N, C-alpha and C positions, 0 to 999 in steps of 0.2 A: 851723466851718471846713469848706470844701468838700473833698470827697474825689475821688480818681480812681484808675483801675486802670492799673497800669504793667506793660508787657510787657518781655521780655528780648531783647537782641541787641546787635551791634556790637563795637568793640574800643577799647581805651585802656590805656595803661600809664603807670606813674609813673616819670618820669625820675630819674636820680640827683641828690642834693642839689647845689645850686650854691654855690660859695664866694662869699661876699659879705655885705653887710649885710642884716639881717632887717627887713622892714617891720612896724612896730608902731604907727604913728600913723594915725588916720583922715585921709583926703585931703579937704580943704575943697572943692576943685574938683569932687569926685565926689559932693558932698552927703552926706558921711559924718559930719558934725559931731555928729549926734544919736545915733550908735550906738557901743557900747562895744567898745574893743579891749583893755581891761584888766579884770581881775576886780574886783568891788566890794570896797572896804576894809571895809565893814560889811555883815553879812548881816541882812536884815530877814525875819522869819518870815512864812510863808504858810500858807494852808489846806492840810491833809494832812501838813504837816511834823510830826515827832515830837520831843518834848522830855522831859528828865528834870527833876524839881523836887525839890530837897532842902531841907527846912526844918530847920535844925540844932536838935537836942534835941526835935524834934517828928516822930517817925516816922509818926504817924497823918495828918499833913498833907503828907507827902512822897509822890512818885510816881516809880517807877523809869522809867516811860515812859508818855507820854500823847500822843494825836494831837490836833492842832489841827483843829477842825471846818471844813467848807467855808465857814461864815459868818465864820470868823476868830476864833472864841472857843475857849477851852479850859476844860474842866470841872475845878475844883479842890475838894478837901475844904474844908469850912467856907465857902468863898467862892462856890461855884457857877460860873457862866459868867463868864470874864474875857476881855476883848479881848486877843488876842495878835498877830494878823496886822498887819504893818506896823511892829512893834517889834523892836528888837534883843534878844538874850537878856538883856543887862544892864538895858535899859529895862524889860523885863517883870519881871525879878527885883525891881527897885526898886518897881514898881507893886504887886507881890504883897506886899512887905514893908509898904507903906503900908496896904494893905487888911487884912492880918492884924493890924497894930497897932490899926487902927480897930475890928476885931472882938474885941479884948481879949487878943490874944497878946502877951506881954511880950517886948520886944526881939527880934523875929523877924529871923533872918538866913537869906536865901534864896540858894541856888546853883542856877543854871539852865543847862542845856546842850542844844544841838541834838544829838539822837541819830540823826536821819535826815532828810535834805532830800528827803522823799518828793514834795514839790511840783515838784521839778526833773525833769521827764520830757520826753523828746524822742522823736519818731517819726522813724524812719529808713527810707526806702523806695527803690525803684528798684534801681540796680546795686550792691547790697551782698550779701555772703554770707548774712547772717542778718537780714532786715528785721524790724522790730518796734518796740515802745515800750520805752524804757530810762530808768532813773533815772540821772542824772548828778550830779556834785558841783558845787556853786556855783563859778563861775570856769572850768569846763571849756569847751573851744572846739570848733569844727567838727571838727577832727581827732579829738577824743575821741569825738564822735558816730559817726564812721565806724569807729573802733576798737571801740566797743561792739557794732557790727553786724558784727564780724569782718572789716572792711575791704572795699574795693571788689572787685567781680568782675573777671575778665579782660576782660569785654566792656563794662565801664562806660565812659561818656564823661565823663572827669574834667574836661573843659573846661566842662561844664554841670552844676554842683552848685548847687542852689537851697535857700535857707532861707526858708520861709514863717513869718511871725510875725504874731500877732494883738495889736493894741494898741487904744488909745482911738479912733483914726481908722479902725479896720477892719483888714483883712488887708493886709500888705505883703510883698514878696518881694525877695530879693537873689540875684544869681547870682555864683558864685565859680569860678575856674579852680583846681581842687584841685592840679593839677600845680605851679602857681605858689605855692600855699599851702605845699606840701610842700618847695619849694625855698627858702622864706623870702622870696620877692619879692612876695607878696600877703598881706594881713592874714589871720590865722587868727582869725575873730571869736568873741567870747564868746557862748555859748548863753544863751537866756532860757527860763524854764519855758514849756512848751507849744509850743516851736519844732517845725517839721516840716522835715526835711531830705530832699530828693529828689536822688538821684544819677542823672544822665542816662544814657539808653540810646538807641541808634538805633531800637530797637523801641518807643519811646514812641509814643503816638498822634500823628498829624500836628498836632493842636491843641497838644499839650504841646511838641513840638519847635519849632513856630513861636512859641509863647509864650515859651519860654526864650531863643530867639535874638533875640526882639524887645525884651528888656530893655535899657534904655538904656546901662548900663555895669556893669562888674564891681564888686561890693561896695556897690552903691547900693540901699538899701531903697526900693522904689517901691510906692505903694498900688495895689491891684488891685480891680476890681469883678467879682463873680461873677454 
């Protein structure tokens, strides 16, 4: 993913919350059908996530915590590398039980839990108090990313908050008016692992200012070419 240097300047404040309905549904007319405004009901494991594996009555086969490798596999006693990425914890537990049974373990019962969603990392840059890379919880939203970075600065341009996202079709970007998000009149989008949030500043390079202003609509993820 491309990188850029962001400078500081300008002003922007968050207005008080407005009384009224909260926007929670994507707008078809804005091309938002494909992006999530709600947390996933099932969590599927990813590389770098950490899990605990308990095989009842088999302490030598249990692990208090183990990380899933970047290739999506997890190393387990007796079984070696087992594919984990893309599965839910229940699906992986069932697969481990089948493998243990085939390896000669009598009536294996496996309990598996996610101990750290370490794959869920977001980069927050621009007009925030503490820019950096943060681990977030599955289902967290744009507002959570700004909170992790200690919130916007007094000179942040809250009308130009962008989320850069990498997918199968390349990098896409969407712009949000965070004042409207805070008021509940614009969707507070669910973050995806690897998202990059840029809070605007008047001191951004002219290229970035023009780029953000040229985005076709708020909340619409648009493919970009670098």
